[in-house]
The first five atom37 places (N, CA, C, CB, O) and aatype in JSON, in Angstrom:
{
  "aatype": [12, 9, 7, 0, 9, 9, 9, 16, 8, 7, 11, 10, 0, 6, 19, 10, 19, 0, 16, 0, 6, 0, 9, 16, 7, 11, 10, 6, 2, 19, 1, 8, 9, 15, 9, 3, 0, 4, 3, 15, 0, 11, 4, 9, 15, 3, 0, 9, 7, 15, 0, 19, 11, 16, 12, 8, 1, 11, 3, 7, 9, 9, 9, 13, 16, 3, 12, 13, 7, 7, 16, 14, 15, 2, 9, 7, 10, 15, 13, 10, 6, 16, 7, 11, 19, 6, 9, 10, 16, 7, 19, 2, 10, 14, 12, 10, 10, 11, 13, 0, 15, 8, 1, 0, 3, 11, 0, 10, 15, 6, 10, 0, 19, 9, 10, 11, 6, 8, 7, 5, 11, 15, 9, 19, 10, 0, 15, 6, 19, 10, 11, 7, 11, 0, 11],
  "atom_mask": [
    [1, 1, 1, 1, 1],
    [1, 1, 1, 1, 1],
    [1, 1, 1, 0, 1],
    [1, 1, 1, 1, 1],
    [1, 1, 1, 1, 1],
    [1, 1, 1, 1, 1],
    [1, 1, 1, 1, 1],
    [1, 1, 1, 1, 1],
    [1, 1, 1, 1, 1],
    [1, 1, 1, 0, 1],
    [1, 1, 1, 1, 1],
    [1, 1, 1, 1, 1],
    [1, 1, 1, 1, 1],
    [1, 1, 1, 1, 1],
    [1, 1, 1, 1, 1],
    [1, 1, 1, 1, 1],
    [1, 1, 1, 1, 1],
    [1, 1, 1, 1, 1],
    [1, 1, 1, 1, 1],
    [1, 1, 1, 1, 1],
    [1, 1, 1, 1, 1],
    [1, 1, 1, 1, 1],
    [1, 1, 1, 1, 1],
    [1, 1, 1, 1, 1],
    [1, 1, 1, 0, 1],
    [1, 1, 1, 1, 1],
    [1, 1, 1, 1, 1],
    [1, 1, 1, 1, 1],
    [1, 1, 1, 1, 1],
    [1, 1, 1, 1, 1],
    [1, 1, 1, 1, 1],
    [1, 1, 1, 1, 1],
    [1, 1, 1, 1, 1],
    [1, 1, 1, 1, 1],
    [1, 1, 1, 1, 1],
    [1, 1, 1, 1, 1],
    [1, 1, 1, 1, 1],
    [1, 1, 1, 1, 1],
    [1, 1, 1, 1, 1],
    [1, 1, 1, 1, 1],
    [1, 1, 1, 1, 1],
    [1, 1, 1, 1, 1],
    [1, 1, 1, 1, 1],
    [1, 1, 1, 1, 1],
    [1, 1, 1, 1, 1],
    [1, 1, 1, 1, 1],
    [1, 1, 1, 1, 1],
    [1, 1, 1, 1, 1],
    [1, 1, 1, 0, 1],
    [1, 1, 1, 1, 1],
    [1, 1, 1, 1, 1],
    [1, 1, 1, 1, 1],
    [1, 1, 1, 1, 1],
    [1, 1, 1, 1, 1],
    [1, 1, 1, 1, 1],
    [1, 1, 1, 1, 1],
    [1, 1, 1, 1, 1],
    [1, 1, 1, 1, 1],
    [1, 1, 1, 1, 1],
    [1, 1, 1, 0, 1],
    [1, 1, 1, 1, 1],
    [1, 1, 1, 1, 1],
    [1, 1, 1, 1, 1],
    [1, 1, 1, 1, 1],
    [1, 1, 1, 1, 1],
    [1, 1, 1, 1, 1],
    [1, 1, 1, 1, 1],
    [1, 1, 1, 1, 1],
    [1, 1, 1, 0, 1],
    [1, 1, 1, 0, 1],
    [1, 1, 1, 1, 1],
    [1, 1, 1, 1, 1],
    [1, 1, 1, 1, 1],
    [1, 1, 1, 1, 1],
    [1, 1, 1, 1, 1],
    [1, 1, 1, 0, 1],
    [1, 1, 1, 1, 1],
    [1, 1, 1, 1, 1],
    [1, 1, 1, 1, 1],
    [1, 1, 1, 1, 1],
    [1, 1, 1, 1, 1],
    [1, 1, 1, 1, 1],
    [1, 1, 1, 0, 1],
    [1, 1, 1, 1, 1],
    [1, 1, 1, 1, 1],
    [1, 1, 1, 1, 1],
    [1, 1, 1, 1, 1],
    [1, 1, 1, 1, 1],
    [1, 1, 1, 1, 1],
    [1, 1, 1, 0, 1],
    [1, 1, 1, 1, 1],
    [1, 1, 1, 1, 1],
    [1, 1, 1, 1, 1],
    [1, 1, 1, 1, 1],
    [1, 1, 1, 1, 1],
    [1, 1, 1, 1, 1],
    [1, 1, 1, 1, 1],
    [1, 1, 1, 1, 1],
    [1, 1, 1, 1, 1],
    [1, 1, 1, 1, 1],
    [1, 1, 1, 1, 1],
    [1, 1, 1, 1, 1],
    [1, 1, 1, 1, 1],
    [1, 1, 1, 1, 1],
    [1, 1, 1, 1, 1],
    [1, 1, 1, 1, 1],
    [1, 1, 1, 1, 1],
    [1, 1, 1, 1, 1],
    [1, 1, 1, 1, 1],
    [1, 1, 1, 1, 1],
    [1, 1, 1, 1, 1],
    [1, 1, 1, 1, 1],
    [1, 1, 1, 1, 1],
    [1, 1, 1, 1, 1],
    [1, 1, 1, 1, 1],
    [1, 1, 1, 1, 1],
    [1, 1, 1, 1, 1],
    [1, 1, 1, 1, 1],
    [1, 1, 1, 0, 1],
    [1, 1, 1, 1, 1],
    [1, 1, 1, 1, 1],
    [1, 1, 1, 1, 1],
    [1, 1, 1, 1, 1],
    [1, 1, 1, 1, 1],
    [1, 1, 1, 1, 1],
    [1, 1, 1, 1, 1],
    [1, 1, 1, 1, 1],
    [1, 1, 1, 1, 1],
    [1, 1, 1, 1, 1],
    [1, 1, 1, 1, 1],
    [1, 1, 1, 1, 1],
    [1, 1, 1, 0, 1],
    [1, 1, 1, 1, 1],
    [1, 1, 1, 1, 1],
    [1, 1, 1, 1, 1]
  ],
  "atom_positions": [
    [[0.83, -1.15, 0.01], [-0.01, 0.02, -0.01], [0.87, 1.24, 0.02], [-0.99, 0.01, 1.16], [1.76, 1.33, 0.86]],
    [[0.66, 2.2, -0.87], [1.4, 3.38, -1.05], [1.12, 4.33, 0.17], [1.02, 4.04, -2.41], [-0.01, 4.53, 0.6]],
    [[2.22, 4.88, 0.68], [2.11, 5.79, 1.8], [2.11, 7.25, 1.32], [0.0, 0.0, 0.0], [2.41, 7.54, 0.16]],
    [[1.77, 8.18, 2.25], [1.69, 9.62, 1.9], [2.24, 10.48, 2.99], [0.26, 10.02, 1.61], [2.05, 10.19, 4.17]],
    [[2.9, 11.51, 2.62], [3.3, 12.58, 3.54], [2.73, 13.84, 2.94], [4.89, 12.67, 3.73], [2.99, 14.15, 1.78]],
    [[1.95, 14.58, 3.7], [1.36, 15.83, 3.26], [2.07, 16.99, 4.02], [-0.2, 15.83, 3.52], [2.06, 17.08, 5.25]],
    [[2.67, 17.85, 3.23], [3.5, 18.93, 3.79], [3.0, 20.29, 3.25], [5.04, 18.71, 3.43], [2.96, 20.53, 2.04]],
    [[2.61, 21.15, 4.19], [2.09, 22.44, 3.82], [2.55, 23.56, 4.7], [0.64, 22.39, 3.83], [3.09, 23.32, 5.78]],
    [[2.35, 24.75, 4.29], [2.49, 25.9, 5.14], [1.35, 25.91, 6.17], [2.49, 27.19, 4.3], [0.22, 25.52, 5.85]],
    [[1.62, 26.33, 7.37], [0.56, 26.4, 8.36], [-0.04, 25.06, 8.73], [0.0, 0.0, 0.0], [0.65, 24.05, 8.58]],
    [[-1.21, 24.99, 9.18], [-1.86, 23.79, 9.6], [-2.71, 23.03, 8.47], [-2.76, 24.16, 10.77], [-3.43, 22.07, 8.74]],
    [[-2.56, 23.51, 7.28], [-3.37, 22.91, 6.2], [-3.2, 21.42, 6.13], [-3.02, 23.5, 4.88], [-4.2, 20.72, 5.97]],
    [[-1.98, 20.88, 6.24], [-1.73, 19.44, 6.11], [-2.46, 18.66, 7.13], [-0.28, 19.15, 6.22], [-3.07, 17.64, 6.82]],
    [[-2.42, 19.16, 8.42], [-3.14, 18.47, 9.53], [-4.64, 18.5, 9.29], [-2.8, 19.13, 10.92], [-5.31, 17.5, 9.53]],
    [[-5.18, 19.59, 8.84], [-6.61, 19.71, 8.56], [-7.08, 18.86, 7.41], [-6.95, 21.12, 8.3], [-8.14, 18.25, 7.46]],
    [[-6.26, 18.85, 6.37], [-6.63, 18.03, 5.19], [-6.61, 16.55, 5.58], [-5.65, 18.29, 3.98], [-7.49, 15.81, 5.16]],
    [[-5.66, 16.1, 6.36], [-5.65, 14.68, 6.76], [-6.88, 14.41, 7.64], [-4.29, 14.31, 7.53], [-7.62, 13.45, 7.43]],
    [[-7.06, 15.2, 8.53], [-8.23, 15.03, 9.51], [-9.5, 15.0, 8.76], [-8.29, 16.19, 10.58], [-10.36, 14.17, 9.06]],
    [[-9.69, 15.89, 7.77], [-10.94, 15.91, 7.01], [-11.07, 14.64, 6.12], [-11.01, 17.19, 6.14], [-12.14, 14.04, 6.05]],
    [[-10.03, 14.28, 5.48], [-9.99, 13.07, 4.72], [-10.36, 11.86, 5.56], [-8.65, 12.89, 4.12], [-11.15, 11.01, 5.14]],
    [[-9.77, 11.78, 6.75], [-10.14, 10.64, 7.66], [-11.51, 10.69, 8.17], [-9.25, 10.59, 8.81], [-12.07, 9.64, 8.48]],
    [[-12.12, 11.89, 8.28], [-13.44, 11.96, 8.72], [-14.39, 11.36, 7.7], [-13.8, 13.36, 9.03], [-15.46, 10.88, 8.06]],
    [[-14.01, 11.38, 6.41], [-14.78, 10.87, 5.31], [-14.45, 9.39, 5.09], [-14.51, 11.69, 4.04], [-15.37, 8.59, 4.94]],
    [[-13.22, 9.01, 5.08], [-12.81, 7.69, 4.72], [-12.46, 6.7, 5.89], [-11.66, 7.83, 3.85], [-12.32, 5.49, 5.7]],
    [[-12.33, 7.22, 6.98], [-11.8, 6.46, 8.18], [-10.31, 6.64, 8.26], [0.0, 0.0, 0.0], [-9.72, 7.33, 7.42]],
    [[-9.69, 6.04, 9.24], [-8.29, 6.2, 9.52], [-7.45, 5.86, 8.29], [-7.89, 5.32, 10.71], [-7.68, 4.84, 7.64]],
    [[-6.48, 6.72, 7.95], [-5.54, 6.44, 6.83], [-4.25, 5.98, 7.4], [-5.3, 7.69, 5.92], [-3.51, 6.77, 8.0]],
    [[-3.94, 4.71, 7.24], [-2.74, 4.13, 7.68], [-1.59, 4.6, 6.77], [-2.86, 2.6, 7.71], [-1.79, 4.9, 5.6]],
    [[-0.39, 4.66, 7.33], [0.86, 5.04, 6.59], [0.73, 6.38, 5.92], [1.21, 3.99, 5.52], [1.21, 6.57, 4.81]],
    [[0.08, 7.33, 6.6], [-0.09, 8.72, 6.16], [0.48, 9.64, 7.31], [-1.66, 9.06, 5.84], [0.18, 9.48, 8.5]],
    [[1.26, 10.52, 6.89], [1.76, 11.58, 7.89], [1.53, 12.96, 7.39], [3.27, 11.43, 8.2], [1.37, 13.19, 6.19]],
    [[1.52, 13.85, 8.27], [1.4, 15.29, 7.85], [2.49, 16.09, 8.61], [-0.08, 15.9, 8.17], [2.85, 15.84, 9.76]],
    [[2.94, 17.02, 7.87], [3.95, 17.98, 8.4], [3.51, 19.43, 8.17], [5.34, 17.74, 7.73], [3.32, 19.87, 7.03]],
    [[3.35, 20.14, 9.26], [2.89, 21.52, 9.06], [4.14, 22.45, 9.24], [1.71, 21.9, 10.12], [4.85, 22.36, 10.24]],
    [[4.37, 23.3, 8.25], [5.52, 24.18, 8.27], [5.19, 25.54, 8.84], [6.06, 24.33, 6.9], [4.22, 26.18, 8.44]],
    [[5.99, 25.97, 9.76], [5.81, 27.29, 10.36], [6.83, 28.24, 9.8], [5.93, 27.23, 11.89], [7.93, 27.81, 9.45]],
    [[6.52, 29.47, 9.7], [7.47, 30.49, 9.1], [8.81, 30.48, 9.85], [6.84, 31.96, 9.16], [9.84, 30.84, 9.28]],
    [[8.79, 30.09, 11.06], [9.99, 30.07, 11.9], [10.86, 28.81, 11.71], [9.59, 30.18, 13.35], [11.99, 28.78, 12.19]],
    [[10.38, 27.82, 11.06], [11.1, 26.53, 10.88], [12.31, 26.72, 9.9], [10.1, 25.41, 10.32], [12.19, 27.35, 8.85]],
    [[13.41, 26.18, 10.3], [14.55, 26.27, 9.4], [14.51, 25.16, 8.36], [15.85, 26.2, 10.18], [13.84, 24.15, 8.57]],
    [[15.18, 25.32, 7.28], [15.23, 24.39, 6.17], [15.73, 23.02, 6.8], [16.2, 24.95, 4.97], [15.18, 21.98, 6.46]],
    [[16.69, 23.04, 7.64], [17.24, 21.78, 8.23], [16.15, 21.1, 9.07], [18.52, 22.06, 9.11], [15.99, 19.89, 9.0]],
    [[15.42, 21.85, 9.85], [14.38, 21.27, 10.69], [13.27, 20.65, 9.84], [13.79, 22.34, 11.61], [12.72, 19.6, 10.19]],
    [[12.96, 21.31, 8.73], [11.89, 20.73, 7.79], [12.41, 19.48, 7.13], [11.47, 21.77, 6.67], [11.71, 18.47, 7.06]],
    [[13.61, 19.55, 6.66], [14.23, 18.38, 6.0], [14.37, 17.21, 6.95], [15.6, 18.74, 5.43], [14.12, 16.06, 6.58]],
    [[14.8, 17.52, 8.2], [14.82, 16.4, 9.19], [13.43, 15.78, 9.44], [15.4, 16.9, 10.54], [13.31, 14.56, 9.59]],
    [[12.43, 16.58, 9.48], [11.05, 16.13, 9.72], [10.58, 15.27, 8.61], [10.1, 17.3, 9.89], [9.96, 14.23, 8.84]],
    [[10.86, 15.68, 7.39], [10.47, 14.86, 6.17], [11.31, 13.6, 6.21], [10.7, 15.67, 4.77], [10.75, 12.51, 6.07]],
    [[12.61, 13.67, 6.4], [13.47, 12.45, 6.45], [12.98, 11.46, 7.43], [0.0, 0.0, 0.0], [12.93, 10.26, 7.18]],
    [[12.63, 11.99, 8.57], [12.14, 11.09, 9.71], [10.86, 10.41, 9.31], [11.89, 11.9, 11.05], [10.7, 9.22, 9.56]],
    [[9.93, 11.14, 8.68], [8.7, 10.56, 8.19], [8.94, 9.46, 7.16], [7.84, 11.63, 7.59], [8.37, 8.37, 7.25]],
    [[9.78, 9.76, 6.19], [10.14, 8.83, 5.1], [10.69, 7.54, 5.74], [11.22, 9.48, 4.1], [10.27, 6.44, 5.37]],
    [[11.63, 7.68, 6.69], [12.28, 6.53, 7.25], [11.3, 5.67, 8.06], [13.45, 6.96, 8.11], [11.43, 4.45, 8.06]],
    [[10.33, 6.25, 8.73], [9.42, 5.5, 9.59], [8.25, 4.88, 8.87], [8.91, 6.38, 10.64], [7.5, 4.1, 9.44]],
    [[8.11, 5.25, 7.56], [6.93, 4.74, 6.83], [7.3, 3.43, 6.14], [6.42, 5.78, 5.78], [8.46, 3.19, 5.81]],
    [[6.33, 2.63, 5.94], [6.41, 1.41, 5.14], [6.62, 1.91, 3.65], [5.05, 0.47, 5.32], [5.77, 2.59, 3.08]],
    [[7.78, 1.54, 3.09], [8.09, 2.11, 1.72], [7.98, 1.05, 0.64], [9.52, 2.73, 1.67], [8.28, 1.4, -0.5]],
    [[7.6, -0.15, 0.83], [7.58, -1.19, -0.15], [6.94, -0.72, -1.41], [6.9, -2.39, 0.36], [7.52, -0.91, -2.48]],
    [[5.81, -0.13, -1.37], [5.05, 0.23, -2.58], [5.27, 1.7, -2.91], [3.53, -0.06, -2.38], [4.73, 2.17, -3.92]],
    [[6.02, 2.44, -2.13], [6.36, 3.86, -2.49], [5.65, 4.82, -1.59], [0.0, 0.0, 0.0], [4.79, 4.47, -0.78]],
    [[6.05, 6.05, -1.79], [5.42, 7.2, -0.99], [5.14, 8.33, -1.93], [6.37, 7.71, 0.19], [5.94, 8.6, -2.83]],
    [[4.02, 8.99, -1.74], [3.76, 10.22, -2.43], [3.86, 11.34, -1.45], [2.41, 10.2, -3.11], [3.14, 11.32, -0.45]],
    [[4.71, 12.33, -1.67], [4.77, 13.49, -0.88], [3.91, 14.56, -1.58], [6.23, 13.94, -0.68], [4.19, 15.01, -2.69]],
    [[2.86, 14.95, -0.86], [1.86, 16.0, -1.36], [2.36, 17.33, -0.72], [0.23, 15.65, -0.91], [2.64, 17.39, 0.48]],
    [[2.46, 18.37, -1.55], [2.7, 19.65, -1.0], [1.71, 20.68, -1.47], [4.05, 20.07, -1.3], [0.99, 20.43, -2.44]],
    [[1.64, 21.87, -0.82], [0.6, 22.82, -1.1], [0.81, 23.58, -2.38], [0.49, 23.76, -0.01], [-0.17, 23.91, -3.06]],
    [[2.08, 23.88, -2.75], [2.33, 24.64, -3.93], [3.7, 24.43, -4.47], [2.12, 26.03, -3.68], [4.66, 24.34, -3.7]],
    [[3.82, 24.36, -5.79], [5.09, 24.16, -6.41], [5.93, 25.48, -6.2], [4.89, 23.79, -7.93], [5.4, 26.57, -6.4]],
    [[7.18, 25.38, -5.84], [8.02, 26.51, -5.63], [8.06, 27.01, -4.19], [0.0, 0.0, 0.0], [8.89, 27.84, -3.83]],
    [[7.13, 26.49, -3.37], [7.05, 26.84, -1.95], [8.03, 26.04, -1.16], [0.0, 0.0, 0.0], [8.53, 25.03, -1.67]],
    [[8.33, 26.4, 0.04], [9.31, 25.74, 0.92], [9.0, 24.24, 1.05], [9.33, 26.41, 2.32], [9.92, 23.44, 0.89]],
    [[7.81, 23.83, 1.33], [7.53, 22.38, 1.42], [7.95, 21.64, 0.14], [6.02, 22.13, 1.67], [8.6, 20.6, 0.21]],
    [[7.59, 22.17, -0.96], [7.85, 21.55, -2.29], [9.44, 21.56, -2.54], [7.05, 22.4, -3.48], [10.03, 20.54, -2.91]],
    [[10.04, 22.71, -2.3], [11.49, 22.82, -2.6], [12.25, 21.86, -1.76], [12.0, 24.25, -2.35], [13.12, 21.16, -2.28]],
    [[11.97, 21.78, -0.46], [12.7, 20.84, 0.38], [12.31, 19.46, 0.14], [12.52, 21.14, 1.78], [13.18, 18.58, 0.22]],
    [[11.02, 19.14, -0.17], [10.54, 17.86, -0.47], [11.21, 17.21, -1.74], [0.0, 0.0, 0.0], [11.39, 16.0, -1.83]],
    [[11.55, 18.08, -2.7], [12.19, 17.57, -3.91], [13.51, 16.84, -3.63], [12.43, 18.7, -4.88], [13.93, 16.01, -4.45]],
    [[14.16, 17.11, -2.55], [15.38, 16.37, -2.27], [15.12, 14.96, -1.93], [16.14, 17.0, -1.17], [16.07, 14.17, -1.92]],
    [[13.89, 14.56, -1.65], [13.49, 13.24, -1.34], [12.94, 12.44, -2.57], [12.47, 13.3, -0.26], [12.66, 11.25, -2.49]],
    [[12.8, 13.13, -3.67], [12.33, 12.51, -4.86], [13.25, 11.37, -5.28], [12.21, 13.54, -5.96], [14.47, 11.53, -5.36]],
    [[12.66, 10.2, -5.52], [13.37, 9.01, -5.85], [12.53, 8.16, -6.88], [13.69, 8.2, -4.54], [11.47, 7.61, -6.56]],
    [[13.08, 8.09, -8.09], [12.32, 7.39, -9.13], [11.86, 6.02, -8.67], [13.16, 7.26, -10.38], [12.65, 5.21, -8.19]],
    [[10.56, 5.74, -8.83], [9.97, 4.49, -8.52], [9.74, 4.28, -7.01], [0.0, 0.0, 0.0], [9.2, 3.25, -6.61]],
    [[10.15, 5.26, -6.16], [10.02, 5.06, -4.71], [9.28, 6.2, -4.03], [11.38, 4.91, -4.09], [8.44, 6.0, -3.15]],
    [[9.62, 7.41, -4.49], [9.02, 8.64, -3.88], [8.68, 9.62, -4.97], [9.99, 9.3, -2.85], [9.5, 10.01, -5.8]],
    [[7.4, 10.0, -4.94], [6.88, 10.99, -5.96], [6.55, 12.28, -5.18], [5.56, 10.41, -6.76], [6.19, 12.23, -4.0]],
    [[6.66, 13.4, -5.85], [6.25, 14.7, -5.26], [5.06, 15.17, -6.09], [7.46, 15.8, -5.28], [5.1, 15.2, -7.32]],
    [[4.0, 15.53, -5.39], [2.81, 16.06, -6.1], [2.31, 17.37, -5.47], [1.66, 15.01, -6.09], [1.86, 17.37, -4.33]],
    [[2.39, 18.46, -6.18], [2.13, 19.77, -5.58], [0.6, 20.2, -5.81], [3.14, 20.85, -6.2], [-0.06, 19.62, -6.67]],
    [[0.12, 21.13, -5.12], [-1.2, 21.61, -5.22], [-2.23, 20.7, -4.53], [0.0, 0.0, 0.0], [-3.37, 20.57, -4.98]],
    [[-1.83, 20.09, -3.46], [-2.7, 19.13, -2.75], [-4.13, 19.7, -2.46], [-2.02, 18.73, -1.42], [-4.25, 20.85, -2.02]],
    [[-5.15, 18.94, -2.71], [-6.44, 19.31, -2.29], [-7.18, 18.11, -1.79], [-7.16, 19.97, -3.38], [-6.7, 16.99, -1.96]],
    [[-8.38, 18.28, -1.16], [-9.1, 17.24, -0.56], [-9.51, 16.12, -1.57], [-10.29, 17.83, 0.12], [-9.39, 14.93, -1.27]],
    [[-10.0, 16.51, -2.76], [-10.37, 15.47, -3.78], [-9.19, 14.52, -4.08], [-10.83, 16.16, -5.11], [-9.38, 13.32, -4.24]],
    [[-7.91, 15.11, -4.17], [-6.8, 14.3, -4.41], [-6.56, 13.29, -3.27], [-5.61, 15.18, -4.62], [-6.23, 12.13, -3.52]],
    [[-6.73, 13.72, -2.06], [-6.48, 12.76, -0.91], [-7.54, 11.73, -0.9], [-6.44, 13.5, 0.5], [-7.25, 10.56, -0.66]],
    [[-8.81, 12.09, -1.14], [-9.87, 11.05, -1.16], [-9.63, 9.99, -2.34], [-11.3, 11.75, -1.34], [-9.86, 8.79, -2.19]],
    [[-9.17, 10.52, -3.46], [-8.83, 9.53, -4.53], [-7.63, 8.67, -4.13], [-8.51, 10.26, -5.88], [-7.58, 7.47, -4.39]],
    [[-6.68, 9.33, -3.47], [-5.49, 8.54, -2.99], [-6.0, 7.42, -2.02], [-4.4, 9.52, -2.22], [-5.59, 6.26, -2.12]],
    [[-6.87, 7.79, -1.12], [-7.33, 6.77, -0.19], [-8.01, 5.56, -0.84], [-8.26, 7.38, 0.77], [-7.91, 4.43, -0.37]],
    [[-8.7, 5.83, -1.93], [-9.41, 4.78, -2.61], [-8.63, 3.95, -3.61], [-10.51, 5.35, -3.28], [-9.09, 2.88, -4.02]],
    [[-7.44, 4.43, -4.0], [-6.64, 3.69, -5.01], [-5.25, 3.39, -4.64], [-6.61, 4.43, -6.24], [-4.48, 2.9, -5.47]],
    [[-4.88, 3.65, -3.42], [-3.47, 3.45, -3.01], [-3.06, 2.01, -2.94], [-3.22, 4.06, -1.67], [-1.87, 1.69, -3.01]],
    [[-4.07, 1.11, -2.8], [-3.71, -0.3, -2.67], [-3.72, -1.04, -4.03], [-4.67, -0.98, -1.7], [-3.17, -2.14, -4.14]],
    [[-4.34, -0.44, -5.04], [-4.49, -1.18, -6.3], [-3.77, -0.51, -7.49], [-5.98, -1.33, -6.63], [-3.98, -0.93, -8.63]],
    [[-2.95, 0.5, -7.27], [-2.21, 1.12, -8.39], [-0.77, 1.17, -8.03], [-2.72, 2.52, -8.71], [-0.4, 1.21, -6.86]],
    [[0.05, 1.18, -9.05], [1.45, 1.5, -8.89], [1.75, 2.89, -8.59], [2.16, 1.13, -10.04], [0.96, 3.77, -8.93]],
    [[2.83, 3.16, -7.99], [3.16, 4.57, -7.6], [3.08, 5.59, -8.68], [4.51, 4.64, -7.04], [2.41, 6.62, -8.54]],
    [[3.75, 5.33, -9.76], [3.81, 6.25, -10.87], [2.45, 6.49, -11.47], [4.74, 5.76, -11.92], [2.04, 7.62, -11.75]],
    [[1.73, 5.33, -11.67], [0.33, 5.45, -12.21], [-0.61, 6.23, -11.25], [-0.27, 4.02, -12.48], [-1.42, 7.03, -11.7]],
    [[-0.5, 5.99, -9.99], [-1.35, 6.68, -9.08], [-1.05, 8.18, -9.01], [-1.23, 6.07, -7.73], [-1.96, 8.99, -8.9]],
    [[0.25, 8.55, -9.08], [0.66, 9.91, -9.13], [0.0, 10.7, -10.27], [2.12, 9.97, -9.25], [-0.46, 11.83, -10.1]],
    [[-0.02, 10.04, -11.41], [-0.62, 10.71, -12.55], [-2.14, 10.82, -12.37], [-0.29, 9.95, -13.84], [-2.7, 11.88, -12.62]],
    [[-2.79, 9.76, -11.94], [-4.23, 9.79, -11.69], [-4.57, 10.91, -10.68], [-4.72, 8.4, -11.16], [-5.55, 11.63, -10.87]],
    [[-3.79, 11.05, -9.64], [-4.08, 12.06, -8.6], [-3.86, 13.48, -9.15], [-3.17, 11.82, -7.34], [-4.63, 14.39, -8.84]],
    [[-2.85, 13.66, -9.94], [-2.56, 14.97, -10.56], [-3.79, 15.35, -11.43], [-1.2, 14.92, -11.45], [-4.34, 16.44, -11.28]],
    [[-4.22, 14.45, -12.32], [-5.36, 14.73, -13.22], [-6.67, 14.98, -12.43], [-5.54, 13.54, -14.2], [-7.46, 15.87, -12.77]],
    [[-6.89, 14.18, -11.39], [-8.06, 14.29, -10.58], [-8.1, 15.63, -9.8], [-8.11, 13.12, -9.62], [-9.11, 16.34, -9.75]],
    [[-6.95, 15.92, -9.19], [-6.87, 17.24, -8.56], [-7.13, 18.38, -9.45], [0.0, 0.0, 0.0], [-7.81, 19.32, -9.05]],
    [[-6.64, 18.36, -10.63], [-6.89, 19.45, -11.62], [-8.39, 19.49, -12.06], [-5.97, 19.26, -12.9], [-8.99, 20.56, -12.18]],
    [[-8.96, 18.32, -12.28], [-10.35, 18.28, -12.71], [-11.33, 18.67, -11.59], [-10.69, 16.9, -13.23], [-12.46, 19.04, -11.88]],
    [[-10.91, 18.61, -10.31], [-11.75, 18.96, -9.21], [-11.82, 20.44, -8.97], [-11.3, 18.28, -8.01], [-12.59, 20.88, -8.11]],
    [[-11.04, 21.25, -9.68], [-11.11, 22.65, -9.63], [-12.13, 23.16, -10.63], [-9.76, 23.23, -9.86], [-11.94, 23.02, -11.84]],
    [[-13.16, 23.73, -10.15], [-14.31, 24.1, -11.03], [-14.7, 25.52, -10.74], [-15.55, 23.15, -10.81], [-14.74, 25.94, -9.59]],
    [[-14.97, 26.27, -11.81], [-15.56, 27.59, -11.64], [-17.12, 27.38, -11.78], [-14.95, 28.66, -12.73], [-17.63, 27.09, -12.86]],
    [[-17.81, 27.55, -10.66], [-19.18, 27.24, -10.58], [-20.01, 27.98, -11.59], [-19.65, 27.52, -9.24], [-20.93, 27.38, -12.14]],
    [[-19.76, 29.19, -11.88], [-20.47, 29.97, -12.81], [-20.43, 29.36, -14.24], [-19.92, 31.37, -12.81], [-21.38, 29.51, -15.0]],
    [[-19.36, 28.7, -14.57], [-19.23, 27.99, -15.88], [-20.12, 26.74, -15.88], [-17.73, 27.58, -16.16], [-20.75, 26.44, -16.9]],
    [[-20.18, 26.05, -14.81], [-21.02, 24.84, -14.68], [-22.49, 25.22, -14.79], [-20.76, 24.11, -13.32], [-23.27, 24.54, -15.45]],
    [[-22.86, 26.33, -14.13], [-24.2, 26.74, -14.17], [-24.65, 27.24, -15.55], [-24.39, 27.77, -13.18], [-25.83, 27.16, -15.91]],
    [[-23.67, 27.74, -16.31], [-23.93, 28.25, -17.66], [-23.75, 27.12, -18.74], [-22.96, 29.44, -17.96], [-23.97, 27.33, -19.93]],
    [[-23.36, 25.93, -18.26], [-23.18, 24.79, -19.17], [-21.85, 24.89, -19.95], [0.0, 0.0, 0.0], [-21.71, 24.29, -21.02]],
    [[-20.87, 25.64, -19.43], [-19.6, 25.8, -20.18], [-18.5, 24.87, -19.66], [-19.11, 27.25, -20.09], [-17.47, 24.75, -20.33]],
    [[-18.65, 24.23, -18.55], [-17.68, 23.4, -17.96], [-17.53, 22.14, -18.8], [-18.05, 23.09, -16.53], [-18.48, 21.65, -19.39]],
    [[-16.29, 21.63, -18.83], [-16.01, 20.44, -19.56], [-16.2, 19.27, -18.64], [-14.61, 20.46, -20.14], [-16.02, 18.13, -19.05]]
  ]
}
């Protein structure tokens, strides 16, 4: 089963995991790391490294971050490992719910692509939907 580490600015990671678990039940092999403005790069890297080391890695890990180019993403990139650790930015609740339902039956690289596409498709401008313009 693929594991996940959700890393965000502020408490977003903690709240996303709690909300996903309220919907799906307890998510095993999932960690969250909340980054504070006062945290040093070393402190953040150590927290990510510790999470990676303590997780079951047989099927791989997806590191979800809040935005590409932000501190969580930039530091998380140092843990990118082909076939073992993927980095997926722009985390949202629909991505985590899809992750929960497919983490046991998909390969790491396949699941990462599915989650990226699902996360993008879940962003909708309601006025377009109401006018019949959404795809």
